[in-house]
N, C-alpha and C positions, 0 to 999 in steps of 0.2 A: 546426514552430515550436519554437524553443529558449527555454528559461527556466532560471533557477537553482534548483537543488534543494539545500537545506541538509542535508547528512549530519550526523547527531548526533555522529559521530566526527571527520569531516574538515572540516566547515564547508561554506559554499556552493560548489557545483560546477555545471558545465554538465550539463544533463539527459542528454546523450549519454554520460556516464560511468556511467549507471545502466541497469538493466533493470527494467521495470515488472512487478510480480508479481501484479497483479489486485486487485480489491476485497477488503477485509477482510470475511470472513464467519466467524461462530463455527462451529467444527468440531463436527459431530454426535458424540454419544457412540458407543462401540463397539456398543452394543445398539440403536442407532437404526434405524428401518425404512429400507428401500432408497429410498423416496421422499425422505427427508431427505438421503441421500447424493447422489442425482441433483440435487437442488436446490443442494446445496453445491458440487458439481463442475461443473455446467453452466449454471445459471441465474444471471444477473447483473441487478442493478437498472439499472445504467448511467444513472443519473439525472443531470440537469443540476444542478449545485450542488456543495456540499461533500460529499466522501465520503472515508472512510478507505481507504488503499491500501497494499499491500506494495511496497517498492522494495528492490533489491539494488545495492550499490555495487560494480560489477564492476571498475572501473578504479581503485579506491581501497582502502578497508579490507576489502573483500569481505564486508561485513556486511549483514544484513537489518534493515530498520526500517520503521516505519509513518509515513505522512504523511497529514495531513488537507489535501486539495487541492480547490480550487474548479475543477471541470471546465469551467466556462464561460470562465474567465479564466486558468487555470493558476496562480493565486496559491496559494502554499503557506502555509497558515494555521498549521500546527504539525507538527513532526517529533519522533518519540520511538522509543526501543527498545521492543520488545515487552514486556520485563520491567519497564519504567518505569511503564506506565499501561495499564489495560484499555481497549481500543478499543470 
């Protein structure tokens, strides 16, 4: 299924120009227990509804950004650079 994904640098583009980077999760600290790292690396909520996700614009500006996307409808609610807003 194709949809438009608005890149913060390049504007709306076909989703096939991008690579999905996974759900946004807060990275554990360097002294975090191994269980926290296992959860960060392997466990995903994969919930139906709005979720923050990483996207990479591979055929455009080659930049990473975050998108708030409804996984049920693929409607993109918001996009922003990681330094613009805390997800």
